[in-house]
N, C-alpha and C positions, 0 to 999 in steps of 0.2 A: 513475336519474332523481332529480333534486333535488326539494325541497319546493315547494309551490305559492307563487307570487309574484304580487304585485299592483302594477300600475303605474297611478298615478292622476295626472291632470292638475290643474293649479291651477284650481279651479272659480270661476265667478262666480255670484252669487246676486241675485235681484231681489225687490222688495217688491210684494205685492198686497194686496187687501182682507182676505185671510186670513192675512197675515203674510209672513215670509221663506221663500223657496224657494231651494234650491241645486242647480245642475246638476252632479251627480256624473258623472264620465266617466273611464273607464280600461279596463284590460285585465288579465285573469287568465291566467297562463301558467306553464309549467314549462320550465326550461332543461336540456336533455339534457347528459349528460357527453360532451363532444367533446374529443378529444386536441388538443394544441397543433399538431401537424403537420397534422391535418385542418383546424383553424381557419386555418392558414397557406394551405392550398390554397383554402379558401372565400374568404378575404380577397383573395387574388390576383385573383379574378374582378373585383373592383371597383377594383383598382389598375392602371389602364391604363398600360403603358409602364414599370412598375417591379414590385417584389415585396416582400412582407413581409421576406424574407430580406435585402433590400438596404437596409432602413430602419434608422435609429438605434433603439436599444432602446425609447425612450419612444414613438416613432411606431409601431413594430411592435406594441407592447402596445395602443395605442389602436385600431389597425386590427383586432387580434384581438378586443378587447372589443366593438367596435361590430358586428363580424360575428357574434359570439355573441348579440347582442341581436336580430339578424335571424332566426337559425335557432333559434326557440323553438317550443314546442308549446302553442298556445292551449287554454284549458280552458273548455269550454262547460258550461252547466247548473250553475254555481257560485253560491252565495250570498255576498254581500259585506256586511260590517258596518263602520261607521266610528264612531270616537270624536272628538267635536269639543271644542275648547278655545280660549280666547283666544290669539291669536298675538302675542307681544311684539315680534317683528321678522321682516322678510322683505324681501329686495331690497338694492340697493346704490346708493342715491341720495346717500349721504353724510349724510343726515339721521338723526336718532335714530329707530330702528325700520325704516330702510331705505326710507322713502317709499312713496307710493302708497296709504296707508291708515292708519287709527288702530286701536289695540288696544281692543276693547270691554271692559266691566266684567264680562261674563258670556258665556253661550252654550254652556256645558258640557252635553253630552248624547251619547247614543248613537243612531245612525241605521242601520237595516237597509235596504239598497237593496231596493225592492219586488219586483223580478223577478230571476230567475237570469240569468247571462251568456249571450250569444248563442253559437252554435256556434263563432264566431271568438274567443270569450273576452271580448267587449266588454260593457260596461255604459255607458249614457248616458241620463240623464233627470233632470228636475227633481223634487226631493223636498222637501215642506214640513218646516221645522224649527221647534222651539219657540224663543220669545224668550229665556227664561231669563237675562235681564239684558242682552240686545242692545237697542240703541236702535231704535225703530220707524223704518222707512224714510221715513215721511211727516213725521218731526220732526227730521231731520238732513240735512246736506249732505255728511257725511263717508262715505267708504268704510270699512267695518269688515272686519277680517281675522280669520279663524279657522283654527287648525291642524286638519288632517284626518289622522287616524291610522287606517290599515286594521287591523282586528283580525286578529291572527295573522301579521302581516308587518311587521317593524320598519323595512323599507325602503319600505313602501307608504304614504308620507305626502306631504302637499302643504299649500298654504295657500289657503283660499277667500276670495274678495273679494265682500262684500255691498255692492252699489252702489244708492243710492237712486234713485227714479224719474226725477229731474231732475239735470242736471249735465253734465259733459264727459267723454267716454270717448275716449282716444287709442288707436287700433288700429294696431299696427305689424306690417308684414312683417319678416322677420328676415334672410334671405339677401340679401347685398349691400345691406342697409339698416342693420342693426345689427351684422352681422359680415361679414368678407370671405370670400366663397365663390367668386365668379367662375363662376356657373352658366352664363354665356354662353360659357365655355370648358369643355365637359363633362369632359374629362380632368382638368384642373386643379381643377374644381369637386369631382369625386369625391375627388381626393387631399386637398383641403383639408377635406373632410368626414370622411374615414375616418382620416387619419393626422396631419394638422397640428393643433396646438392652436388652438382657436377664437380669432380675433383681432377686436377691435372695429373698426368702420368709422369711421375718422377721429375726429372729436370728438363723435360721437353720444352717448356716455355723459354728457358735459358738458351737451349740449343737453337731454337727458332729465332730468338732475338739476336743471337750471334750471326746467324745466316743473314738476317735482314740487314745488319750493320755491315757485313763483310762482303756481300755479293751485290755489286751494283746492278740495279735494274731487275732484281729478282721478282718474279710474279708468284705469289702464293695462291694455291687453289685447294680448297677443302672439299672432301667428298665423303658422303655417307650413304648407305643404302637404307637407312631408316625411312619409313613412309613420310611423305612430305607434311602430313598433318601435324606431326609431333617434332618437327625440326627447329621450331622457334627457339627452344632452350639450347639446342646445339649452336645455332648462329650467335646467340647472346653470349654463350660461353667462349666461343672462338674470339668474338669481338673484344672481350674483356681480358683474354689470356694470351693471345697469339698475334703476330703481325697481321695487318689488314690483308684481305684477299677475297677472291670470288668463292662461290659456294654452289654445290650441286648435290642432288639427292634423288631418291626414287620417285618417279611420277605416279599420279593416280591412274592415268590412262593405261590400261593393260592390253590395248588392242595390238600393240607391237610385240610379237612373240619374243623376238630377240631381246628386247628391253626387259621383258618379264622374267625370262629364264636366266639371263646373264646381265643383270642390271649394271653391275660395276664395270664390266667390259663395255657395255653400251655407252656409259657415261665417259669412260676413258677414250673410246674411239672418237666420240664427238669432239673432245678438246684436242686430241692428237690431230685430227683432220682439219680442225680450225686453224692450228698453228703448225703447218708442216715443216717449217724451218727452225722452230724453237727446239731446245733440248730439255729433257724432262728428268726430274728426280721423283721416283715413286717411293713414298714412305708408308710402309705397311707391314703387317704381321706376315711372316712367311707361310702361315697356314691359310692365307688368303689366296684361294685358287685362281680367282680372276686376275689378280695382280701378278702372281707368279707365272701365269701363262705368258705374260709379256717378258718376263725375265728369261725364260728358257725356250721361247720360240723365236725364230728369226722374223720378227714382225716387219711389215712393209712400211717402215717410216724412213724418211730421208735423214732425220736428225739422230744424233747420238743419244742414248738413253741410259741413265744411271738409276739403279735401284738401291735404296738403302732400306734394309729391314731392321725393325726395332728389336725383335726378340725371336725366340724359337729357332735359332740357327741350327740346322741339321745338314747332313751331306746332300748335295744336289748335283744334277748333271752338269757337265762343263758349260760355262757361259760363252756366248758369242762375244769375244773380247773387243770386237770393233763396235759393239752396240751396248753391252751391258756390263755392269759391275755390281757386286753384292757386298755391302758393308754391314756386318751383323749388328754392331752397336755404335750408332752415332753418338758423339759427345760434343761438348761445347767447343772442342778443338777441331771437330770434323767440319770442313768446309768443302762442298762439292766443287770439283774442278772440271772445266771443259775446254 
């Protein structure tokens, strides 16, 4: 059995009267020693109509690596400690620093997560942090970024994004929005996820780079309902292709019925409630029922909400013009206004 590992998602942080809080979320696990032949057998379960043995070496290696991330042993009752420091760069908008945030002049500190991990190895919660040179959220319009390093695990690192109370947050689905997955064709979708290198969707990186340059203080937040064990490739792809931003995904803990049955709605509710005064752009396929529910229902948010759908434009019920707008095809010239 190998040493303990920690997988941490790119957190977002909010400002309250008491200062900055960061939502630390991740998983502690161990990766068992599994032979290559056994990994091949396990990977073949997900490769419908083909096999690892039939793939080119690079694709076979990706399929084995992703399968190994699924078959891990979660570590419950573990304590987790983080070291924070200013992040000079994160993301790939073409801008200096990668876009999506600025580097603060301070923020160095150590944070111990207040509770041990769940039986599934998860930790998830907001923790107050000290200012230590960070700009107060009520005196800036910029998103500030901090590197998060997990103590005892050189691979357990991420970038946290501290968003002020007001401004614009762009929330993006990933599959068939930012990358080509073809989830509507399950066999091909599994193959594209397990074996094929992630491929950008059309000109979306250019669109996002334009938004990062032209919208001061924009906060980018990426969301997928893919199970958390296999989202490392997603975060790596986003980091190399799109502006820097926070990240959220499906948790392992299924004790919350609402989170299990409507996971995307659960994750959207969480960020909406965290930033009640911010305005939101939702970038998603119109076939996404959880997102479209927000477009066509009079949701109880105080901020204005814009929805941009990437494709599948079809007739829909009238929108609440005070809260929602539907833009079927964003382009490099499309800049959200508020």
